[in-house]
Backbone as JSON Lines, residues from 0, in Angstrom:
{"i":0,"aa":"X","n":[-23.01,-75.66,-3.65],"ca":[-23.19,-74.36,-3.04],"c":[-24.36,-74.41,-2.06]}
{"i":1,"aa":"X","n":[-24.15,-73.92,-0.88],"ca":[-25.19,-73.92,0.13],"c":[-26.11,-72.71,-0.06]}
{"i":2,"aa":"X","n":[-27.39,-72.94,0.06],"ca":[-28.36,-71.86,-0.08],"c":[-28.25,-70.94,1.13]}
{"i":3,"aa":"X","n":[-28.09,-69.64,0.9],"ca":[-28.02,-68.72,2.04],"c":[-29.36,-68.64,2.77]}
{"i":4,"aa":"X","n":[-29.3,-68.23,4.01],"ca":[-30.53,-68.03,4.78],"c":[-31.22,-66.76,4.33]}
{"i":5,"aa":"X","n":[-32.51,-66.73,4.54],"ca":[-33.27,-65.51,4.22],"c":[-32.72,-64.37,5.06]}
{"i":6,"aa":"X","n":[-32.62,-63.24,4.42],"ca":[-32.1,-62.08,5.12],"c":[-32.85,-60.84,4.65]}
{"i":7,"aa":"X","n":[-34.1,-60.68,5.11],"ca":[-34.82,-59.48,4.72],"c":[-34.17,-58.25,5.35]}
{"i":8,"aa":"X","n":[-34.07,-57.2,4.56],"ca":[-33.46,-55.99,5.1],"c":[-34.4,-55.4,6.15]}
{"i":9,"aa":"X","n":[-33.83,-54.96,7.26],"ca":[-34.62,-54.36,8.31],"c":[-33.85,-53.24,8.99]}
{"i":10,"aa":"X","n":[-34.59,-52.29,9.5],"ca":[-34.0,-51.15,10.22],"c":[-34.63,-51.05,11.6]}
{"i":11,"aa":"X","n":[-33.83,-50.74,12.58],"ca":[-34.34,-50.54,13.94],"c":[-35.01,-49.18,14.04]}
{"i":12,"aa":"X","n":[-36.09,-49.15,14.81],"ca":[-36.83,-47.9,15.01],"c":[-37.47,-47.95,16.39]}
{"i":13,"aa":"X","n":[-37.33,-46.88,17.15],"ca":[-37.99,-46.77,18.45],"c":[-39.05,-45.69,18.34]}
{"i":14,"aa":"X","n":[-40.28,-46.05,18.7],"ca":[-41.35,-45.08,18.58],"c":[-42.7,-45.69,18.91]}
{"i":15,"aa":"X","n":[-43.72,-45.16,18.25],"ca":[-45.09,-45.62,18.48],"c":[-45.82,-45.83,17.16]}
{"i":16,"aa":"X","n":[-46.7,-46.8,17.19],"ca":[-47.64,-47.02,16.09],"c":[-48.98,-46.64,16.67]}
{"i":17,"aa":"X","n":[-49.69,-45.76,15.99],"ca":[-50.98,-45.33,16.52],"c":[-52.02,-45.25,15.41]}
{"i":18,"aa":"X","n":[-53.27,-45.15,15.86],"ca":[-54.4,-45.17,14.93],"c":[-55.19,-43.89,15.05]}
{"i":19,"aa":"X","n":[-55.53,-43.33,13.89],"ca":[-56.43,-42.17,13.82],"c":[-57.49,-42.54,12.8]}
{"i":20,"aa":"X","n":[-58.74,-42.59,13.26],"ca":[-59.83,-43.12,12.44],"c":[-59.42,-44.54,12.04]}
{"i":21,"aa":"X","n":[-59.34,-44.85,10.79],"ca":[-58.92,-46.19,10.37],"c":[-57.5,-46.22,9.82]}
{"i":22,"aa":"X","n":[-56.76,-45.14,9.99],"ca":[-55.41,-45.02,9.45],"c":[-54.38,-45.35,10.52]}
{"i":23,"aa":"X","n":[-53.33,-46.08,10.1],"ca":[-52.23,-46.43,10.99],"c":[-51.06,-45.5,10.67]}
{"i":24,"aa":"X","n":[-50.5,-44.89,11.72],"ca":[-49.4,-43.94,11.56],"c":[-48.24,-44.32,12.47]}
{"i":25,"aa":"X","n":[-47.08,-43.77,12.16],"ca":[-45.86,-44.06,12.89],"c":[-45.24,-42.75,13.34]}
{"i":26,"aa":"X","n":[-44.67,-42.72,14.54],"ca":[-44.01,-41.52,15.05],"c":[-43.02,-41.92,16.13]}
{"i":27,"aa":"X","n":[-42.15,-40.98,16.5],"ca":[-41.24,-41.23,17.63],"c":[-42.01,-41.18,18.95]}
{"i":28,"aa":"X","n":[-42.93,-40.23,19.06],"ca":[-43.77,-40.11,20.25],"c":[-45.22,-39.92,19.82]}
{"i":29,"aa":"X","n":[-46.13,-40.36,20.65],"ca":[-47.55,-40.3,20.29],"c":[-48.1,-38.88,20.49]}
{"i":30,"aa":"X","n":[-48.82,-38.39,19.5],"ca":[-49.53,-37.12,19.7],"c":[-50.63,-37.33,20.76]}
{"i":31,"aa":"X","n":[-51.11,-36.25,21.34],"ca":[-52.17,-36.4,22.35],"c":[-53.46,-36.93,21.72]}
{"i":32,"aa":"X","n":[-54.21,-37.65,22.53],"ca":[-55.55,-38.11,22.15],"c":[-55.58,-39.02,20.93]}
{"i":33,"aa":"X","n":[-54.62,-39.94,20.83],"ca":[-54.66,-40.94,19.76],"c":[-54.65,-42.32,20.39]}
{"i":34,"aa":"X","n":[-55.1,-43.31,19.65],"ca":[-55.11,-44.69,20.11],"c":[-53.75,-45.32,19.78]}
{"i":35,"aa":"X","n":[-52.93,-45.53,20.8],"ca":[-51.61,-46.14,20.61],"c":[-51.8,-47.65,20.51]}
{"i":36,"aa":"X","n":[-51.32,-48.21,19.41],"ca":[-51.43,-49.66,19.18],"c":[-50.2,-50.4,19.71]}
{"i":37,"aa":"X","n":[-49.01,-49.84,19.47],"ca":[-47.76,-50.46,19.89],"c":[-46.75,-49.36,20.19]}
{"i":38,"aa":"X","n":[-45.88,-49.61,21.15],"ca":[-44.81,-48.66,21.42],"c":[-43.56,-49.43,21.84]}
{"i":39,"aa":"X","n":[-42.41,-48.81,21.6],"ca":[-41.15,-49.45,21.97],"c":[-40.2,-49.52,20.8]}
{"i":40,"aa":"X","n":[-39.37,-50.57,20.79],"ca":[-38.4,-50.78,19.71],"c":[-38.99,-51.75,18.71]}
{"i":41,"aa":"X","n":[-38.83,-51.42,17.43],"ca":[-39.37,-52.22,16.34],"c":[-38.31,-52.47,15.29]}
{"i":42,"aa":"X","n":[-38.66,-53.33,14.36],"ca":[-37.89,-53.51,13.14],"c":[-38.79,-53.1,11.99]}
{"i":43,"aa":"X","n":[-38.28,-52.22,11.14],"ca":[-39.02,-51.8,9.95],"c":[-38.5,-52.59,8.76]}
{"i":44,"aa":"X","n":[-39.42,-53.12,7.99],"ca":[-39.06,-53.81,6.74],"c":[-39.91,-53.2,5.63]}
{"i":45,"aa":"X","n":[-39.53,-53.54,4.41],"ca":[-40.12,-52.87,3.26],"c":[-40.58,-53.9,2.24]}
{"i":46,"aa":"X","n":[-41.81,-53.71,1.73],"ca":[-42.41,-54.66,0.81],"c":[-42.66,-54.07,-0.56]}
{"i":47,"aa":"X","n":[-42.65,-54.96,-1.55],"ca":[-42.92,-54.6,-2.94],"c":[-44.31,-55.12,-3.29]}
{"i":48,"aa":"X","n":[-45.16,-54.26,-3.83],"ca":[-46.55,-54.6,-4.15],"c":[-46.64,-55.63,-5.27]}
{"i":49,"aa":"X","n":[-47.68,-56.42,-5.22],"ca":[-47.97,-57.39,-6.27],"c":[-48.66,-56.68,-7.44]}
{"i":50,"aa":"X","n":[-48.34,-57.09,-8.61],"ca":[-49.03,-56.63,-9.81],"c":[-50.42,-57.25,-9.79]}
{"i":51,"aa":"X","n":[-51.44,-56.47,-10.0],"ca":[-52.84,-56.89,-10.03],"c":[-53.42,-57.26,-8.67]}
{"i":52,"aa":"X","n":[-52.6,-57.28,-7.62],"ca":[-53.08,-57.54,-6.25],"c":[-52.37,-56.57,-5.31]}
{"i":53,"aa":"X","n":[-52.61,-55.26,-5.45],"ca":[-51.84,-54.28,-4.68],"c":[-52.08,-54.32,-3.17]}
{"i":54,"aa":"X","n":[-53.07,-55.08,-2.71],"ca":[-53.27,-55.21,-1.27],"c":[-52.19,-56.1,-0.65]}
{"i":55,"aa":"X","n":[-51.45,-56.82,-1.49],"ca":[-50.35,-57.66,-1.02],"c":[-49.02,-57.06,-1.41]}
{"i":56,"aa":"X","n":[-48.05,-57.26,-0.54],"ca":[-46.67,-56.91,-0.87],"c":[-45.79,-58.0,-0.26]}
{"i":57,"aa":"X","n":[-44.59,-58.13,-0.79],"ca":[-43.66,-59.14,-0.29],"c":[-42.4,-58.47,0.21]}
{"i":58,"aa":"X","n":[-41.94,-58.92,1.36],"ca":[-40.65,-58.48,1.91],"c":[-39.63,-59.51,1.43]}
{"i":59,"aa":"X","n":[-38.76,-59.12,0.51],"ca":[-37.81,-60.1,-0.03],"c":[-36.82,-60.59,1.02]}
{"i":60,"aa":"X","n":[-36.71,-61.91,1.12],"ca":[-35.71,-62.52,1.99],"c":[-34.57,-63.09,1.17]}
{"i":61,"aa":"X","n":[-34.94,-63.65,0.02],"ca":[-33.98,-64.2,-0.95],"c":[-34.5,-63.93,-2.36]}
{"i":62,"aa":"X","n":[-33.59,-63.82,-3.29],"ca":[-33.94,-63.77,-4.7],"c":[-33.12,-64.84,-5.4]}
{"i":63,"aa":"X","n":[-33.81,-65.76,-6.08],"ca":[-33.15,-66.81,-6.85],"c":[-33.22,-66.41,-8.32]}
{"i":64,"aa":"X","n":[-32.06,-66.1,-8.88],"ca":[-31.97,-65.6,-10.24],"c":[-31.82,-66.77,-11.21]}
{"i":65,"aa":"X","n":[-32.37,-66.61,-12.42],"ca":[-32.37,-67.65,-13.45],"c":[-31.0,-68.3,-13.65]}
{"i":66,"aa":"X","n":[-29.96,-67.51,-13.59],"ca":[-28.63,-68.03,-13.91],"c":[-27.95,-68.7,-12.72]}
{"i":67,"aa":"X","n":[-28.67,-68.86,-11.61],"ca":[-28.15,-69.64,-10.5],"c":[-27.75,-68.88,-9.26]}
{"i":68,"aa":"X","n":[-27.6,-67.59,-9.33],"ca":[-27.24,-66.82,-8.14],"c":[-28.42,-66.74,-7.17]}
{"i":69,"aa":"X","n":[-28.1,-66.72,-5.9],"ca":[-29.09,-66.5,-4.86],"c":[-28.62,-65.3,-4.05]}
{"i":70,"aa":"X","n":[-29.49,-64.31,-3.97],"ca":[-29.14,-63.04,-3.33],"c":[-29.98,-62.83,-2.08]}
{"i":71,"aa":"X","n":[-29.41,-62.15,-1.09],"ca":[-30.13,-61.88,0.15],"c":[-29.86,-60.45,0.59]}
{"i":72,"aa":"X","n":[-30.68,-59.96,1.52],"ca":[-30.47,-58.65,2.13],"c":[-30.5,-57.51,1.14]}
{"i":73,"aa":"X","n":[-29.63,-56.52,1.38],"ca":[-29.58,-55.34,0.52],"c":[-29.19,-55.7,-0.91]}
{"i":74,"aa":"X","n":[-28.38,-56.74,-1.06],"ca":[-27.97,-57.17,-2.4],"c":[-29.21,-57.61,-3.21]}
{"i":75,"aa":"X","n":[-30.14,-58.33,-2.57],"ca":[-31.37,-58.75,-3.24],"c":[-32.22,-57.55,-3.61]}
{"i":76,"aa":"X","n":[-32.34,-56.61,-2.68],"ca":[-33.14,-55.4,-2.93],"c":[-32.55,-54.61,-4.1]}
{"i":77,"aa":"X","n":[-31.26,-54.45,-4.1],"ca":[-30.59,-53.71,-5.17],"c":[-30.83,-54.4,-6.52]}
{"i":78,"aa":"X","n":[-30.69,-55.71,-6.54],"ca":[-30.96,-56.47,-7.78],"c":[-32.39,-56.23,-8.25]}
{"i":79,"aa":"X","n":[-33.36,-56.32,-7.35],"ca":[-34.76,-56.18,-7.73],"c":[-35.04,-54.83,-8.39]}
{"i":80,"aa":"X","n":[-34.43,-53.78,-7.88],"ca":[-34.73,-52.45,-8.4],"c":[-33.81,-51.98,-9.52]}
{"i":81,"aa":"X","n":[-32.72,-52.71,-9.77],"ca":[-31.78,-52.24,-10.79],"c":[-31.51,-53.24,-11.91]}
{"i":82,"aa":"X","n":[-31.81,-54.53,-11.69],"ca":[-31.49,-55.49,-12.74],"c":[-32.57,-56.54,-12.97]}
{"i":83,"aa":"X","n":[-33.62,-56.55,-12.17],"ca":[-34.61,-57.63,-12.28],"c":[-35.37,-57.6,-13.6]}
{"i":84,"aa":"X","n":[-35.42,-56.44,-14.25],"ca":[-36.1,-56.38,-15.55],"c":[-35.41,-57.28,-16.58]}
{"i":85,"aa":"X","n":[-34.15,-57.61,-16.36],"ca":[-33.42,-58.51,-17.26],"c":[-33.71,-59.98,-16.94]}
{"i":86,"aa":"X","n":[-34.29,-60.24,-15.77],"ca":[-34.55,-61.6,-15.31],"c":[-35.98,-61.71,-14.75]}
{"i":87,"aa":"X","n":[-37.0,-61.59,-15.6],"ca":[-38.38,-61.57,-15.1],"c":[-38.84,-62.88,-14.48]}
{"i":88,"aa":"X","n":[-38.1,-63.96,-14.7],"ca":[-38.47,-65.26,-14.11],"c":[-37.77,-65.51,-12.78]}
{"i":89,"aa":"X","n":[-36.97,-64.58,-12.32],"ca":[-36.31,-64.75,-11.02],"c":[-37.37,-64.87,-9.94]}
{"i":90,"aa":"X","n":[-37.1,-65.7,-8.96],"ca":[-38.04,-65.92,-7.86],"c":[-37.68,-65.06,-6.66]}
{"i":91,"aa":"X","n":[-38.7,-64.47,-6.06],"ca":[-38.54,-63.71,-4.82],"c":[-39.17,-64.55,-3.71]}
{"i":92,"aa":"X","n":[-38.38,-64.85,-2.7],"ca":[-38.84,-65.66,-1.57],"c":[-38.87,-64.75,-0.35]}
{"i":93,"aa":"X","n":[-40.0,-64.74,0.33],"ca":[-40.12,-63.88,1.5],"c":[-41.45,-64.09,2.18]}
{"i":94,"aa":"X","n":[-41.84,-63.08,2.94],"ca":[-43.12,-63.11,3.62],"c":[-43.96,-61.94,3.15]}
{"i":95,"aa":"X","n":[-45.24,-62.23,2.91],"ca":[-46.15,-61.16,2.49],"c":[-46.47,-60.25,3.67]}
{"i":96,"aa":"X","n":[-47.13,-59.15,3.36],"ca":[-47.52,-58.21,4.4],"c":[-48.57,-58.77,5.35]}
{"i":97,"aa":"X","n":[-49.11,-59.95,5.06],"ca":[-50.03,-60.6,6.0],"c":[-49.37,-61.78,6.72]}
{"i":98,"aa":"X","n":[-48.03,-61.93,6.54],"ca":[-47.27,-62.96,7.23],"c":[-47.16,-64.29,6.51]}
{"i":99,"aa":"X","n":[-47.85,-64.44,5.37],"ca":[-47.82,-65.7,4.62],"c":[-46.47,-65.87,3.94]}
{"i":100,"aa":"X","n":[-45.88,-67.07,4.09],"ca":[-44.64,-67.43,3.41],"c":[-44.94,-67.52,1.92]}
{"i":101,"aa":"X","n":[-44.1,-66.89,1.09],"ca":[-44.44,-66.75,-0.33],"c":[-43.21,-66.84,-1.21]}
{"i":102,"aa":"X","n":[-43.43,-67.35,-2.41],"ca":[-42.44,-67.29,-3.48],"c":[-43.19,-66.81,-4.72]}
{"i":103,"aa":"X","n":[-42.69,-65.75,-5.34],"ca":[-43.35,-65.16,-6.49],"c":[-42.29,-64.75,-7.51]}
{"i":104,"aa":"X","n":[-42.65,-64.84,-8.79],"ca":[-41.7,-64.43,-9.82],"c":[-41.7,-62.91,-9.94]}
{"i":105,"aa":"X","n":[-40.55,-62.38,-10.3],"ca":[-40.35,-60.93,-10.39],"c":[-41.4,-60.26,-11.29]}
{"i":106,"aa":"X","n":[-41.74,-60.9,-12.4],"ca":[-42.66,-60.27,-13.35],"c":[-44.06,-60.05,-12.77]}
{"i":107,"aa":"X","n":[-44.35,-60.63,-11.6],"ca":[-45.65,-60.43,-10.96],"c":[-45.61,-59.37,-9.86]}
{"i":108,"aa":"X","n":[-44.51,-58.63,-9.8],"ca":[-44.38,-57.55,-8.83],"c":[-44.53,-56.2,-9.53]}
{"i":109,"aa":"X","n":[-45.06,-55.23,-8.81],"ca":[-45.32,-53.9,-9.38],"c":[-44.35,-52.89,-8.76]}
{"i":110,"aa":"X","n":[-43.26,-52.64,-9.46],"ca":[-42.22,-51.75,-8.96],"c":[-42.6,-50.28,-9.07]}
{"i":111,"aa":"X","n":[-43.74,-49.98,-9.67],"ca":[-44.18,-48.59,-9.8],"c":[-45.06,-48.16,-8.62]}
{"i":112,"aa":"X","n":[-45.53,-49.11,-7.84],"ca":[-46.33,-48.78,-6.66],"c":[-45.42,-48.32,-5.52]}
{"i":113,"aa":"X","n":[-45.95,-47.51,-4.61],"ca":[-45.12,-47.11,-3.45],"c":[-44.69,-48.34,-2.64]}
{"i":114,"aa":"X","n":[-43.52,-48.25,-2.07],"ca":[-43.0,-49.32,-1.21],"c":[-43.84,-49.35,0.08]}
{"i":115,"aa":"X","n":[-44.18,-50.55,0.51],"ca":[-44.95,-50.74,1.74],"c":[-44.0,-50.74,2.93]}
{"i":116,"aa":"X","n":[-44.32,-49.96,3.93],"ca":[-43.54,-49.95,5.18],"c":[-44.27,-50.85,6.16]}
{"i":117,"aa":"X","n":[-43.52,-51.77,6.76],"ca":[-44.1,-52.72,7.7],"c":[-43.35,-52.67,9.02]}
{"i":118,"aa":"X","n":[-44.08,-52.74,10.11],"ca":[-43.51,-52.68,11.46],"c":[-43.6,-54.07,12.08]}
{"i":119,"aa":"X","n":[-42.44,-54.57,12.53],"ca":[-42.35,-55.9,13.15],"c":[-41.89,-55.76,14.59]}
{"i":120,"aa":"X","n":[-42.31,-56.7,15.42],"ca":[-41.93,-56.69,16.84],"c":[-40.42,-56.86,17.02]}
{"i":121,"aa":"X","n":[-39.81,-57.71,16.18],"ca":[-38.37,-57.96,16.27],"c":[-37.88,-58.53,14.95]}
{"i":122,"aa":"X","n":[-36.6,-58.86,14.88],"ca":[-36.01,-59.33,13.62],"c":[-36.4,-60.76,13.26]}
{"i":123,"aa":"X","n":[-36.97,-61.51,14.19],"ca":[-37.36,-62.9,13.93],"c":[-38.82,-63.04,13.49]}
{"i":124,"aa":"X","n":[-39.62,-62.03,13.75],"ca":[-41.05,-62.08,13.45],"c":[-41.3,-62.01,11.95]}
{"i":125,"aa":"X","n":[-42.27,-62.79,11.49],"ca":[-42.6,-62.79,10.06],"c":[-43.95,-62.16,9.74]}
{"i":126,"aa":"X","n":[-44.74,-61.91,10.77],"ca":[-46.02,-61.23,10.58],"c":[-45.91,-59.83,11.17]}
{"i":127,"aa":"X","n":[-46.18,-58.8,10.37],"ca":[-46.03,-57.44,10.87],"c":[-47.11,-57.08,11.9]}
{"i":128,"aa":"X","n":[-46.72,-56.17,12.79],"ca":[-47.67,-55.61,13.74],"c":[-48.59,-54.6,13.07]}
{"i":129,"aa":"X","n":[-48.02,-53.87,12.1],"ca":[-48.78,-52.78,11.47],"c":[-48.16,-52.42,10.12]}
{"i":130,"aa":"X","n":[-48.98,-51.72,9.34],"ca":[-48.55,-51.2,8.05],"c":[-48.9,-49.72,8.01]}
{"i":131,"aa":"X","n":[-48.03,-48.87,8.55],"ca":[-48.35,-47.44,8.58],"c":[-48.37,-46.82,7.2]}
{"i":132,"aa":"X","n":[-49.26,-45.87,7.03],"ca":[-49.37,-45.18,5.74],"c":[-48.66,-43.83,5.75]}
{"i":133,"aa":"X","n":[-48.28,-43.37,6.94],"ca":[-47.59,-42.09,7.03],"c":[-46.79,-42.03,8.33]}
{"i":134,"aa":"X","n":[-45.83,-41.1,8.34],"ca":[-44.98,-40.9,9.51],"c":[-45.13,-39.46,9.96]}
{"i":135,"aa":"X","n":[-45.37,-39.27,11.24],"ca":[-45.48,-37.93,11.81],"c":[-44.15,-37.64,12.49]}
{"i":136,"aa":"X","n":[-43.44,-36.62,11.98],"ca":[-42.12,-36.3,12.54],"c":[-41.79,-34.85,12.25]}
{"i":137,"aa":"X","n":[-41.67,-34.07,13.29],"ca":[-41.27,-32.68,13.15],"c":[-39.83,-32.59,12.66]}
{"i":138,"aa":"X","n":[-39.02,-33.54,13.12],"ca":[-37.62,-33.59,12.71],"c":[-37.28,-35.04,12.35]}
{"i":139,"aa":"X","n":[-36.51,-35.23,11.31],"ca":[-36.2,-36.59,10.85],"c":[-34.73,-36.98,11.05]}
{"i":140,"aa":"X","n":[-34.02,-36.19,11.83],"ca":[-32.63,-36.53,12.12],"c":[-32.59,-37.87,12.86]}
{"i":141,"aa":"X","n":[-31.65,-38.7,12.52],"ca":[-31.47,-40.03,13.11],"c":[-32.6,-41.01,12.78]}
{"i":142,"aa":"X","n":[-33.37,-40.73,11.72],"ca":[-34.35,-41.7,11.26],"c":[-33.66,-42.69,10.34]}
{"i":143,"aa":"X","n":[-34.13,-43.93,10.28],"ca":[-33.52,-44.91,9.38],"c":[-33.55,-44.45,7.92]}
{"i":144,"aa":"X","n":[-32.49,-44.78,7.19],"ca":[-32.32,-44.3,5.81],"c":[-33.44,-44.73,4.89]}
{"i":145,"aa":"X","n":[-33.84,-45.99,4.96],"ca":[-34.88,-46.46,4.04],"c":[-36.24,-45.87,4.41]}
{"i":146,"aa":"X","n":[-36.49,-45.65,5.69],"ca":[-37.74,-45.01,6.09],"c":[-37.8,-43.6,5.51]}
{"i":147,"aa":"X","n":[-36.69,-42.9,5.55],"ca":[-36.63,-41.56,4.95],"c":[-36.89,-41.62,3.45]}
{"i":148,"aa":"X","n":[-36.39,-42.66,2.81],"ca":[-36.55,-42.78,1.36],"c":[-37.97,-43.17,0.96]}
{"i":149,"aa":"X","n":[-38.61,-44.07,1.7],"ca":[-39.88,-44.63,1.27],"c":[-41.11,-44.11,2.02]}
{"i":150,"aa":"X","n":[-40.9,-43.42,3.14],"ca":[-42.03,-42.97,3.93],"c":[-42.65,-41.68,3.45]}
{"i":151,"aa":"X","n":[-43.93,-41.49,3.79],"ca":[-44.63,-40.23,3.56],"c":[-44.62,-39.5,4.89]}
{"i":152,"aa":"X","n":[-43.9,-38.38,4.93],"ca":[-43.71,-37.65,6.18],"c":[-44.59,-36.42,6.27]}
{"i":153,"aa":"X","n":[-45.07,-36.16,7.48],"ca":[-45.82,-34.95,7.8],"c":[-45.25,-34.41,9.11]}
{"i":154,"aa":"X","n":[-45.09,-33.1,9.19],"ca":[-44.48,-32.5,10.38],"c":[-45.35,-32.65,11.62]}
{"i":155,"aa":"X","n":[-46.67,-32.55,11.44],"ca":[-47.58,-32.68,12.58],"c":[-48.78,-33.54,12.19]}
{"i":156,"aa":"X","n":[-49.49,-34.01,13.19],"ca":[-50.71,-34.76,12.93],"c":[-51.73,-33.88,12.19]}
{"i":157,"aa":"X","n":[-51.77,-32.6,12.55],"ca":[-52.68,-31.65,11.88],"c":[-52.35,-31.53,10.39]}
{"i":158,"aa":"X","n":[-51.06,-31.53,10.06],"ca":[-50.65,-31.48,8.64],"c":[-51.17,-32.7,7.9]}
{"i":159,"aa":"X","n":[-51.03,-33.86,8.51],"ca":[-51.51,-35.09,7.88],"c":[-53.03,-35.06,7.75]}
{"i":160,"aa":"X","n":[-53.73,-34.61,8.8],"ca":[-55.19,-34.56,8.77],"c":[-55.7,-33.6,7.7]}
{"i":161,"aa":"X","n":[-54.99,-32.51,7.46],"ca":[-55.39,-31.55,6.43],"c":[-55.38,-32.18,5.04]}
{"i":162,"aa":"X","n":[-54.46,-33.09,4.81],"ca":[-54.37,-33.78,3.5],"c":[-55.46,-34.83,3.35]}
{"i":163,"aa":"X","n":[-55.96,-35.37,4.46],"ca":[-56.96,-36.43,4.42],"c":[-58.34,-35.93,4.06]}
{"i":164,"aa":"X","n":[-58.58,-34.65,4.18],"ca":[-59.95,-34.13,3.96],"c":[-60.22,-33.82,2.52]}
């Protein structure tokens, strides 16, 4: 059996990554008077936090299960969140949120932490451009499904700023 290629799940997104104070945010268009870090078309990927090292997360590209199956893409993600508790020694192969190539066993991942949203320049890039902590969007129609599921949304920058104080 040939090992499948890594296939981290990714969603296309057109917008801007910007900075307010030390926080990185994501939006379709930049609010006035913010520092825009990146703009254009991106790929969004999603990471799972490490147990005991929450500053790291891994974007699964492949999952090698104890019984011999190798899973990729959405199938790997689905396995991790619905059946990995039965296979704590399964290996997750991917790239960390700092771009480092990594293999970690499932039991060292923290599925109770929020999913990390990562912004990449394109589908081939392994080091993210940014890790936004919130999304500013008055309307979320036509937003990627996983971003809607895992993102923290605020209607306006002022709404987000009110929560930060």
